[in-house]
C-alpha positions as CSV (number, residue, x, y, z in Angstrom):
1,X,24.0,231.8,29.9
2,X,20.4,232.5,29.4
3,X,19.6,233.7,25.9
4,X,16.5,235.6,26.9
5,X,17.8,239.2,27.3
6,X,15.9,240.1,24.1
7,X,12.7,239.5,26.0
8,X,13.4,242.5,28.2
9,X,12.8,246.1,27.0
10,X,16.0,247.3,28.7
11,X,19.6,246.8,27.6
12,X,22.6,245.3,29.4
13,X,26.1,246.6,28.8
14,X,29.0,245.1,30.7
15,X,32.7,245.8,30.9
16,X,35.5,243.4,31.5
17,X,39.3,243.5,31.8
18,X,42.0,243.0,34.3
19,X,42.5,245.5,37.2
20,X,44.1,248.7,35.9
21,X,42.6,248.4,32.4
22,X,40.5,251.6,32.8
23,X,37.1,249.8,32.3
24,X,35.4,251.5,35.3
25,X,36.3,254.9,34.0
26,X,34.9,254.1,30.6
27,X,31.7,252.7,32.1
28,X,31.2,255.8,34.2
29,X,31.6,258.0,31.1
30,X,29.2,255.9,29.1
31,X,26.6,256.2,31.9
32,X,26.8,260.0,31.9
33,X,26.4,260.0,28.1
34,X,23.4,257.7,28.2
35,X,21.7,259.8,30.8
36,X,22.4,263.0,28.9
37,X,20.6,261.3,26.0
38,X,17.5,260.7,28.1
39,X,18.0,257.0,29.0
40,X,17.4,255.6,32.5
41,X,20.4,253.7,33.8
42,X,21.2,251.3,36.6
43,X,24.7,250.5,37.8
44,X,25.9,247.2,39.3
45,X,29.4,246.1,40.2
46,X,31.1,242.9,41.0
47,X,31.2,241.6,44.6
48,X,28.8,244.3,45.9
49,X,25.8,242.2,47.2
50,X,25.2,242.9,50.9
51,X,24.3,239.2,51.2
52,X,27.9,238.2,51.2
53,X,29.9,241.4,51.4
54,X,30.9,241.1,55.0
55,X,31.7,237.4,54.8
56,X,33.9,238.0,51.8
57,X,35.7,240.9,53.5
58,X,36.5,238.8,56.6
59,X,37.6,235.8,54.6
60,X,39.9,237.9,52.4
61,X,41.4,239.5,55.4
62,X,42.2,236.1,56.9
63,X,43.2,234.6,53.5
64,X,40.8,231.8,54.0
65,X,39.5,231.3,50.4
66,X,40.4,228.3,48.3
67,X,39.8,228.6,44.5
68,X,36.6,226.7,44.8
69,X,35.2,228.6,47.8
70,X,36.2,231.9,46.1
71,X,34.3,230.9,43.0
72,X,31.2,229.9,44.9
73,X,31.1,233.0,47.1
74,X,31.3,235.2,43.9
75,X,28.6,233.1,42.2
76,X,26.4,233.7,45.2
77,X,27.0,237.5,45.0
78,X,26.3,237.4,41.3
79,X,23.0,235.4,41.7
80,X,21.7,237.8,44.4
81,X,22.5,240.9,42.3
82,X,21.0,239.3,39.1
83,X,17.7,238.7,40.8
84,X,17.6,242.0,42.7
85,X,19.5,244.5,40.7
86,X,19.9,243.4,37.1
87,X,16.8,241.6,35.9
88,X,14.2,243.9,37.5
89,X,15.7,247.1,35.9
90,X,15.9,245.3,32.5
91,X,12.2,244.3,32.8
92,X,11.4,248.0,33.6
93,X,13.2,249.2,30.5
94,X,16.3,250.6,32.1
95,X,19.8,250.3,30.7
96,X,21.9,248.2,33.2
97,X,25.6,248.9,33.3
98,X,27.7,246.2,35.0
99,X,31.3,246.7,36.1
100,X,32.3,243.1,35.7
101,X,30.0,240.2,34.9
102,X,30.1,236.4,34.8
103,X,33.1,236.6,32.5
104,X,35.2,237.8,35.4
105,X,34.6,234.4,37.1
106,X,35.3,232.6,33.8
107,X,38.7,234.3,33.6
108,X,39.8,234.5,37.3
109,X,38.5,231.2,38.5
110,X,39.9,229.3,35.6
111,X,43.2,231.1,36.1
112,X,43.1,229.8,39.7
113,X,42.7,226.2,38.4
114,X,39.0,225.8,38.6
115,X,37.5,223.7,35.8
116,X,36.2,226.0,33.0
117,X,33.1,223.9,32.1
118,X,32.2,223.8,35.8
119,X,32.4,227.6,36.2
120,X,30.4,228.2,33.1
121,X,27.7,225.8,34.2
122,X,27.6,227.6,37.6
123,X,26.6,230.9,35.9
124,X,24.2,229.3,33.4
125,X,21.4,231.5,34.9
126,X,23.1,234.7,33.8
127,X,21.3,236.9,31.3
128,X,23.3,237.3,28.1
129,X,24.5,241.0,27.8
130,X,23.5,243.2,24.9
131,X,27.2,244.0,24.5
132,X,30.2,242.8,26.5
133,X,33.2,245.1,26.3
134,X,36.7,243.7,27.0
135,X,39.4,246.3,27.7
136,X,42.6,244.7,26.8
137,X,45.9,245.8,28.4
138,X,49.1,244.1,29.3
139,X,49.8,243.0,32.9
140,X,53.0,245.2,32.9
141,X,51.0,248.3,31.9
142,X,48.3,247.5,34.5
143,X,51.0,247.3,37.2
144,X,52.3,250.7,36.3
145,X,48.8,252.2,36.4
146,X,47.9,250.6,39.7
147,X,51.1,251.4,41.5
148,X,51.0,255.0,40.3
149,X,47.3,255.5,41.2
150,X,46.7,253.8,44.6
151,X,48.4,252.4,47.7
152,X,49.0,248.8,47.0
153,X,48.0,245.6,45.0
154,X,46.0,243.3,47.2
155,X,46.8,239.6,48.0
156,X,44.0,238.1,45.9
157,X,44.3,240.7,43.2
158,X,47.9,239.6,42.8
159,X,46.8,236.0,42.8
160,X,49.3,235.0,45.4
161,X,46.9,232.3,46.6
162,X,47.4,230.5,43.3
163,X,50.9,231.6,42.1
164,X,52.6,231.3,45.6
165,X,55.0,234.0,44.4
166,X,56.0,236.2,47.3
167,X,56.8,239.3,45.3
168,X,53.4,240.9,44.9
169,X,54.1,242.8,41.7
170,X,55.6,239.7,40.1
171,X,52.7,237.6,41.2
172,X,50.3,240.1,39.8
173,X,52.0,239.9,36.4
174,X,51.9,236.1,36.4
175,X,48.4,235.8,37.6
176,X,46.9,238.6,35.5
177,X,48.7,237.2,32.5
178,X,46.8,234.0,33.0
179,X,43.6,236.0,33.4
180,X,44.3,237.8,30.1
181,X,44.8,234.5,28.4
182,X,41.3,233.4,29.5
183,X,39.7,236.6,28.4
184,X,41.4,236.3,25.0
185,X,39.9,232.8,24.7
186,X,36.4,234.2,25.5
187,X,36.4,236.9,22.8
188,X,35.1,234.5,20.1
189,X,33.2,232.2,22.4
190,X,31.0,235.0,23.8
191,X,31.4,237.7,21.1
192,X,33.1,240.2,23.4
193,X,33.9,243.6,21.8
194,X,37.7,244.2,22.3
195,X,38.8,247.8,23.2
196,X,42.5,248.6,23.1
197,X,42.9,250.1,26.6
198,X,46.2,251.7,25.5
199,X,44.3,254.2,23.4
200,X,43.3,257.6,24.7
201,X,40.3,257.8,27.0
202,X,38.4,259.7,24.3
203,X,39.0,257.2,21.6
204,X,37.9,254.3,23.8
205,X,34.8,256.1,24.8
206,X,34.0,256.9,21.1
207,X,34.2,253.2,20.2
208,X,31.9,252.3,23.1
209,X,29.3,254.9,22.3
210,X,29.3,253.9,18.6
211,X,28.7,250.2,19.5
212,X,26.0,251.0,22.1
213,X,24.2,253.5,19.9
214,X,23.6,250.8,17.3
215,X,21.6,248.8,19.9
216,X,19.3,251.6,21.2
217,X,16.6,251.6,18.6
218,X,13.3,251.1,20.6
219,X,15.0,251.5,24.0
220,X,12.7,253.4,26.4
221,X,13.7,256.9,27.3
222,X,12.8,258.7,30.5
223,X,9.9,261.2,30.5
224,X,11.1,264.7,30.1
225,X,10.8,266.8,33.3
226,X,8.2,269.6,33.1
């Protein structure tokens, strides 16, 4: 990763974790708090670039992705968003909040069997975040949350393309267990801040705010409205 984030007046806070970890909820709460404190924010999420969104959707529907092509399409998405939606706000002094970052690729792609060094090299252009939060939760608990909160676990979310386990919940547990292992290996490598996602929403948010507040000295604030 590029080590030049300190050259930008803005800040970059990212959240990582397996599906069902609650990271998106926590990032949304953090955004509301930052804006209430007068900071300008910009939100970006994984796999949202219009450049590849339609292609990704069609390929997923037809289950066409191999681990390598899946990795490359997500890297293309990330590169487009970095150049258009992450670096410009950072240069303008905004606080960029990213729901998933390059570490998602490092975890998922490697869990699918892609070479770890190759994936890391693929994302060498990525700006190093100010703080990367990793919301840790077990695969079993994630299944409970997902099944209780929405319709179904998707084919690729369950990692059936790599596990070849027909039972979707069992495949999810196996695949996401491998993803968790990769995240755990990255904690020391990239200095990720681990949040126990089994804690209350309030306790998790308090830990995030405390860590973020320590990095905000000198961060630009929005002009007050007259």
